[in-house]
C-alpha positions in Angstrom: 52.7 53.4 42.5 54.2 56.7 41.3 57.6 57.4 39.7 59.1 59.8 42.2 61.1 59.8 45.4 58.0 59.3 47.6 56.6 56.6 45.4 59.8 54.6 45.2 60.0 54.4 49.0 57.8 51.3 48.7 60.6 49.3 47.1 58.8 46.0 47.7 55.9 46.9 45.5 58.1 47.9 42.6 60.3 44.8 43.0 57.3 42.6 43.1 56.2 44.1 39.8 59.5 43.1 38.3 61.4 46.4 38.4 65.2 46.7 39.1 65.7 49.7 41.4 68.8 51.8 42.1 70.9 50.0 44.7 72.9 53.1 45.9 72.3 55.8 48.4 70.8 58.4 46.1 70.8 61.2 48.7 74.5 60.7 49.3 75.3 60.4 45.6 73.2 63.6 45.0 75.2 65.4 47.6 78.5 64.2 46.2 77.5 65.1 42.7 76.4 68.6 43.5 79.5 69.4 45.5 82.0 67.8 43.0 80.4 67.1 39.6 82.4 65.1 37.2 80.0 64.8 34.2 77.3 67.1 32.9 75.3 66.1 29.8 73.5 68.4 27.4 70.4 66.9 25.8 67.8 65.3 28.1 66.3 63.0 25.4 65.7 59.3 25.1 69.2 58.2 24.1 70.7 59.8 27.1 68.1 58.4 29.5 68.3 54.9 28.0 72.1 54.7 27.6 74.4 57.1 29.4 72.2 57.4 32.5 71.8 53.6 32.7 75.6 53.0 32.2 76.3 55.2 35.2 73.5 53.6 37.2 75.0 50.2 36.8 78.4 51.5 38.0 76.8 53.2 41.0 75.0 50.0 41.8 78.4 48.2 41.9 79.8 50.9 44.2 82.5 51.7 41.7 81.6 55.4 41.7 79.8 57.6 44.1 78.8 60.5 41.9 75.9 60.7 39.4 74.9 62.7 36.4 73.7 66.3 35.9 71.7 66.9 32.7 70.9 70.2 31.0 68.3 70.7 28.3 68.9 73.6 25.9 66.4 73.1 23.1 63.1 72.2 24.8 62.9 73.4 28.4 59.6 71.6 28.8 61.4 68.2 28.9 63.0 69.2 32.2 60.0 71.1 33.5 57.3 68.6 32.6 59.2 65.3 32.8 62.4 65.4 34.9 61.2 67.6 37.8 57.8 66.0 38.4 59.5 62.6 38.6 62.5 63.7 40.7 64.7 62.9 37.7 63.8 59.2 37.7 63.1 57.4 34.4 61.8 53.9 33.7 63.9 52.1 31.1 62.2 49.3 29.3 64.7 47.2 27.4 63.0 45.2 24.6 65.0 42.1 23.8 64.9 40.2 20.5 64.0 37.0 22.3 60.8 38.6 23.5 61.8 39.2 27.1 61.5 42.6 28.7 63.7 44.2 31.4 62.2 47.1 33.5 64.6 49.4 35.3 64.1 52.5 37.3 67.1 54.7 36.5 68.1 57.2 39.2 71.6 58.1 38.3 70.5 61.6 37.1 70.5 63.7 40.3 70.1 67.2 39.0 68.3 68.6 35.8 68.5 72.2 34.6 67.4 74.3 31.7 70.1 75.9 29.6 68.2 79.1 29.7 70.1 82.4 30.0 66.9 84.1 30.9 66.5 81.9 34.0 69.1 83.5 36.1 69.0 80.9 38.9 69.5 77.9 36.7 72.0 79.7 34.5 74.1 80.7 37.5 74.0 77.1 38.7 75.3 75.9 35.4 78.1 78.4 35.6 78.9 77.2 39.1 79.1 73.6 37.8 81.4 74.7 35.0 83.8 76.4 37.5 84.2 73.2 39.6 87.7 71.7 39.6 86.2 68.2 39.6 84.3 68.6 36.2 85.9 66.2 33.7 83.4 66.0 30.9 80.5 67.9 29.3 78.8 65.6 26.8 76.2 66.2 24.2 73.3 64.5 22.4 71.7 67.5 20.7 71.6 66.1 17.1 73.9 67.1 14.3 71.6 70.2 13.6 72.5 71.5 17.1 76.0 72.3 16.0 75.1 74.3 12.9 75.6 78.0 13.1 75.5 78.8 9.4 72.8 79.6 6.8 73.1 78.0 3.4 74.9 81.1 2.0 77.6 80.7 4.7 76.5 83.6 6.8 75.7 83.1 10.5 72.1 82.4 11.3 70.4 85.6 12.6 70.2 84.4 16.3 73.9 83.3 16.1 75.0 86.6 14.6 73.2 88.4 17.4 75.1 86.5 20.0 78.4 87.1 18.2 77.9 90.9 18.6 76.4 90.8 22.1 79.0 88.7 23.9 79.0 85.9 26.5 76.9 87.5 29.2 73.4 86.3 28.1 73.5 84.5 24.7 70.3 83.1 23.2 71.7 80.4 20.9 72.4 76.8 22.2 76.1 76.7 21.4 76.4 80.4 22.4 75.2 79.4 25.9 77.6 76.5 26.1 80.5 78.7 25.0 79.6 81.2 27.7 79.8 78.4 30.3 83.2 77.5 29.0 84.1 81.2 29.3 83.1 81.0 33.0 85.4 78.0 33.3 88.2 80.0 31.6 87.7 83.0 33.9 87.8 80.6 37.0 91.4 79.7 36.1 91.4 78.2 32.6 90.5 74.8 34.1 90.7 71.7 31.8 87.7 69.9 30.5 86.7 67.4 27.7 83.8 68.5 25.5 82.4 65.2 24.2 79.9 65.1 21.5 78.0 61.8 21.6 75.8 62.6 18.6 75.4 60.2 15.8 77.4 62.0 13.1 80.9 61.7 11.6 83.8 63.3 13.5 81.3 64.8 15.9 84.0 66.3 18.1 85.1 68.4 15.2 81.6 69.7 14.6 81.4 70.8 18.3 84.8 72.4 18.1 83.9 74.3 15.0 80.8 75.7 16.6 82.4 76.6 20.0 85.6 78.1 18.4 83.5 80.3 16.2 82.1 82.0 19.3 85.5 82.3 21.0 87.1 83.8 17.9 84.3 86.3 17.3 84.0 87.3 21.0 87.7 87.8 21.3 87.9 89.7 17.9 85.1 92.0 19.0 86.6 92.6 22.4 83.7 90.9 24.1 85.8 88.3 25.9 89.3 88.2 27.3 91.9 87.8 24.6 93.1 84.5 26.1 89.7 82.7 25.8 90.2 81.7 22.1 93.7 80.4 23.0 92.1 78.4 25.8 89.6 76.8 23.5 92.4 75.9 21.1 94.7 74.4 23.7 94.2 70.7 23.7 95.8 70.4 27.1 93.0 72.6 28.4 89.9 71.9 26.3 89.5 68.8 24.1 86.9 67.8 21.6 87.1 64.0 21.4 85.5 62.0 18.7 83.1 59.3 19.7 80.8 56.7 18.2 77.5 55.9 19.7 75.0 53.3 18.8 71.7 52.4 20.5 68.2 52.4 19.1 65.8 54.4 21.3 62.5 55.0 19.5 59.8 57.4 20.6 58.0 56.1 23.8 55.5 53.6 22.5 51.8 53.3 23.5 52.1 49.6 23.9 54.9 50.0 26.4 52.8 52.6 28.3 49.9 50.1 28.4 52.2 47.4 29.7 53.6 49.6 32.5 50.0 50.8 33.5 49.2 47.1 34.1 51.8 47.3 36.9 49.6 50.0 38.5 52.1 52.8 37.9 50.3 56.2 37.7 51.2 59.3 35.8 52.9 57.7 32.8 51.1 59.8 30.2 53.4 61.2 27.5 53.7 64.9 26.9 53.9 66.6 23.6 55.7 69.9 24.2 55.0 73.2 22.5 58.1 72.4 20.4 56.5 69.1 19.4 58.9 66.9 21.4 57.3 63.7 22.5 58.4 62.7 25.9 57.3 60.3 28.6 58.4 59.1 32.0 59.6 55.9 30.4 61.9 55.1 27.5 61.9 52.0 25.4 65.2 50.8 23.9 67.0 47.8 22.4 69.5 45.8 24.4 72.5 46.4 22.0 74.6 49.5 22.7 78.0 50.8 21.9 79.9 53.9 23.0 83.5 54.4 21.9 85.2 57.6 22.9 88.6 59.0 22.0 90.8 59.1 25.2 91.5 62.8 25.2 90.5 64.1 28.7 92.6 67.0 29.9 91.1 66.8 33.4 91.5 63.0 33.7 89.6 60.3 32.0 86.8 58.7 34.0 88.0 55.2 33.3 85.5 53.7 35.7 83.0 54.1 32.9 84.6 51.1 31.2 83.0 49.0 33.8 79.7 50.0 32.2 80.8 49.1 28.7 82.1 52.4 27.4 85.3 52.0 25.5 88.1 54.6 25.6 90.6 54.3 22.7 92.7 56.3 20.2 91.2 58.7 17.7 92.2 56.5 14.8 90.2 53.6 16.3 87.2 55.7 16.9 87.3 56.9 13.3 87.4 53.3 12.1 84.5 52.3 14.4 82.5 55.3 13.4 83.0 54.8 9.7 82.2 51.1 10.1 78.8 51.9 11.7 77.8 55.2 10.2 79.0 54.5 6.6 78.4 50.8 6.2 77.2 48.5 8.9 74.1 50.1 10.4 73.1 53.7 9.4 72.9 53.1 5.6 70.7 50.1 6.2 68.4 52.1 8.4 68.1 54.9 5.9 67.4 52.4 3.2 64.5 50.9 5.2 63.3 54.4 6.2 63.0 55.6 2.6 61.3 52.5 1.2 59.3 51.9 4.4 57.6 55.3 3.8 57.0 54.5 0.1 55.6 51.0 0.7 53.4 51.9 3.6 55.2 50.3 6.5 54.7 51.5 10.1 57.6 49.5 11.7 61.1 48.9 10.6 61.0 45.4 12.0 58.1 44.5 9.7 60.2 45.6 6.7 62.6 42.8 7.4 59.8 40.3 6.8 59.8 41.5 3.2 62.4 39.3 1.4 63.2 41.9 -1.2 63.9 44.6 1.4 65.9 42.2 3.5 68.0 41.3 0.5 68.4 45.0 -0.3 69.9 45.9 3.1 72.0 42.7 3.1 73.4 43.7 -0.3 74.2 47.2 0.7 75.9 46.0 3.9 77.7 42.9 3.0 78.3 43.2 -0.8 78.7 47.0 -1.4 79.8 48.3 2.0 81.9 45.7 3.7 84.7 45.7 1.0 85.7 49.3 2.0 85.4 48.8 5.8 88.6 48.9 7.8 88.4 46.5 10.8 88.9 48.7 13.9 90.0 45.8 16.0 87.7 46.4 18.9 84.6 45.5 17.0 84.4 43.0 14.1 82.5 44.6 11.1 80.9 41.4 9.8 79.8 40.4 13.3 78.4 43.9 13.7 76.3 43.6 10.4 75.3 40.1 11.4 73.8 41.5 14.6 72.1 44.4 12.9 70.5 42.3 10.1 69.6 39.2 12.2 68.9 40.6 15.6 68.6 44.4 15.9 66.5 45.6 13.0 64.1 42.5 12.9 63.4 42.8 16.6 59.6 42.8 16.6 59.5 44.3 20.1 61.3 47.5 18.9 58.6 50.0 18.0 60.8 52.0 15.6 59.3 53.6 12.5 60.6 54.4 9.1 59.0 57.8 9.4 61.2 58.6 12.4 64.4 57.4 10.8 63.5 59.3 7.6 63.9 62.6 9.5 66.7 64.7 8.0 67.6 62.2 5.3 69.2 65.0 3.2 71.7 65.5 6.0 72.6 61.8 6.1 73.1 60.6 2.6 76.5 62.1 2.1 77.9 60.3 5.1 75.9 57.1 5.0 76.5 56.4 1.3 78.8 59.1 -0.1 81.8 57.9 1.9 81.5 54.4 0.4 81.3 55.8 -3.1 84.4 57.9 -2.4 86.2 54.8 -1.1 85.3 52.9 -4.3 86.5 55.8 -6.5 89.8 55.9 -4.6 90.5 52.2 -4.7 92.5 50.6 -7.5 90.7 47.2 -6.9 87.1 48.5 -6.8 84.9 50.1 -9.4 82.1 52.6 -8.7 80.1 51.1 -11.6 79.7 47.9 -9.5 77.6 49.9 -7.0 74.0 49.0 -8.1 72.1 49.2 -4.8 73.3 52.5 -3.3 72.0 54.3 -6.5 68.7 52.5 -5.9 68.4 54.2 -2.5 69.2 57.6 -4.0 66.5 57.1 -6.6 64.1 55.9 -3.9 64.7 59.1 -1.8 64.0 61.3 -4.9 60.8 59.3 -5.4 60.0 59.7 -1.7 60.2 63.5 -2.1 57.1 63.3 -4.3 55.2 62.5 -1.0 53.1 59.9 -2.9 53.4 56.3 -1.8 53.5 53.3 -4.1 49.8 53.0 -4.0 49.4 56.5 -5.3 48.3 58.0 -1.9 49.7 61.1 -0.4 51.8 60.9 2.8 53.5 63.4 5.1 57.3 63.7 4.6 59.4 63.6 7.8 61.0 66.8 8.9 64.1 67.8 6.9 65.8 71.2 6.7 66.2 70.8 2.9 62.6 70.0 2.0 61.9 73.5 0.7 64.9 73.2 -1.6 64.6 69.6 -2.9 60.9 69.0 -3.0 60.2 71.5 -5.9 62.5 69.4 -8.1 59.9 66.6 -8.3 56.8 68.6 -7.3 55.3 68.7 -10.8 55.8 65.0 -11.5 52.7 62.7 -11.4 52.7 58.9 -11.5 52.5 57.8 -15.1 53.9 61.0 -16.5 56.3 60.9 -19.4 59.2 62.9 -18.0 62.7 63.8 -19.2 64.2 62.6 -15.9 67.8 63.4 -16.8 66.9 67.1 -17.3 64.6 67.3 -14.2 67.2 65.7 -11.9 70.3 67.2 -13.5 71.1 69.9 -10.9 70.2 67.9 -7.8 72.3 64.9 -8.8 75.3 67.3 -9.0 74.8 68.5 -5.5 77.7 67.3 -3.4 76.2 68.7 -0.3 73.4 66.0 -0.6 75.3 63.0 -1.9 78.9 63.7 -0.8 79.9 63.5 -4.5 78.8 64.9 -7.8 76.9 61.9 -9.2 77.5 63.1 -12.7 81.3 63.2 -12.2 81.3 59.8 -10.5 79.3 58.2 -13.3 76.3 57.3 -11.2 73.7 59.9 -12.3 72.4 58.0 -15.3 71.7 54.9 -13.2 69.8 56.9 -10.6 67.8 58.5 -13.3 67.0 55.1 -14.8 65.8 53.7 -11.5 63.7 56.9 -10.8 62.1 56.8 -14.2 60.9 53.2 -13.6 59.6 54.1 -10.1 57.2 56.8 -11.5 55.5 54.7 -14.2 52.5 54.2 -12.0 51.2 52.7 -8.7 53.2 49.6 -7.7 56.2 50.7 -9.7 58.5 51.1 -6.6 57.9 47.5 -5.6 58.4 46.3 -9.1 61.6 48.2 -9.5 62.9 46.7 -6.3 62.0 43.2 -7.3 63.7 43.7 -10.7 67.0 45.0 -9.4 67.4 43.5 -5.9 
């Protein structure tokens, strides 16, 4: 069996092997979608294929909607060229449940895939055509938080961004520049309304997308490269909106054990591809069963409320904010980051295995229930304690989820300020709470600084996960060796005052000395990390 249009004509063979197949007329849905698209998504990665695409598939299967998804990839064109096109945009979704059962689904709701490449005139013109359609209600994004950054550390535009700012919207090279040029095409076609929906896992994601898009509209208009009304269009909420959203679903890198399982079903051509940009993609995606997507109901061209039938929640901005803070700042992401840092130091290869360590389990429970929960505002649509219960007891310990601490440790410097800094700020602002009562969050900070030494708790070197600040932060601890007698307070003085990393100045907040104390104990020799955790957790 092969995962493509021709291979799926033998439905009986797929169903006999236990696969759920699309139940809708895909040719008709494709025709409807290309003529009157309602949703285009940027970012053809695992989260999109496992979550948004499957939500729409379920709705199509029920006959609630008759149009599918269009996806565009703007960072790594090989994902589309080597994965989407050869498989006719089909994906196998393997849902790994905590009870040990597995669901296998062929997802076919994506009916067109394109590269966001301004040098590919055919596909770029097609994207402009899509953006000029009256029917288009939403452009959504999972391009990671880094995808919205236009600025160098000194506040200047990155070189390729600066080049687009002076060249105009005709053929930009930067990701957001190309998206802005598509919006300019929509503006030129009659200033048609649209919702630009970031679904990335970061705080107030819509604001980040707005800041990036509006930077282009302002510069292009200021430089006379775009019609003077374009910037006003971007800033008119009745025309272009940038809703906030909260997304939550764990979709690890395609795992070899899942590939082996699928091959036993006699499916051919499942081999993963590592692209020239080092993206690891496969025709299948493995994911957990839990998923949440909450979106601010701000859709100038009409809200696709049918998506609620697939579990997507549309609500007020204030509620999205509460849900997002609940998840990102307290109930999930901080626990993940904690396990990522200490998993790398203690030699774990799976997050789920860490939860078998009673000290690490107690650590994340303490950060979630004891230190985090007191500052969480109940959003009403999801209960915070029940959310943490599910995370700690079902989601993270799921032995069938092949998620690694090394993957989650990626870009930790970009995450600490939100995942822990917001809790610290809330304690500082509360008349009932005291920052000095936070004992475990500083332990994570010290653990990350110890992680930056790239020496595990056995004294062996390991490779740090990618992070844009490694060249800035690693030199701080580069000369420290296990067993050294170090003036930790002096060595760490500057980095502990860096609000960009922690969200607060740890000196001002009174937490720096505790972080230094923990760190000093973690560098006394091999095994010191585990001993420090046992002592304080």
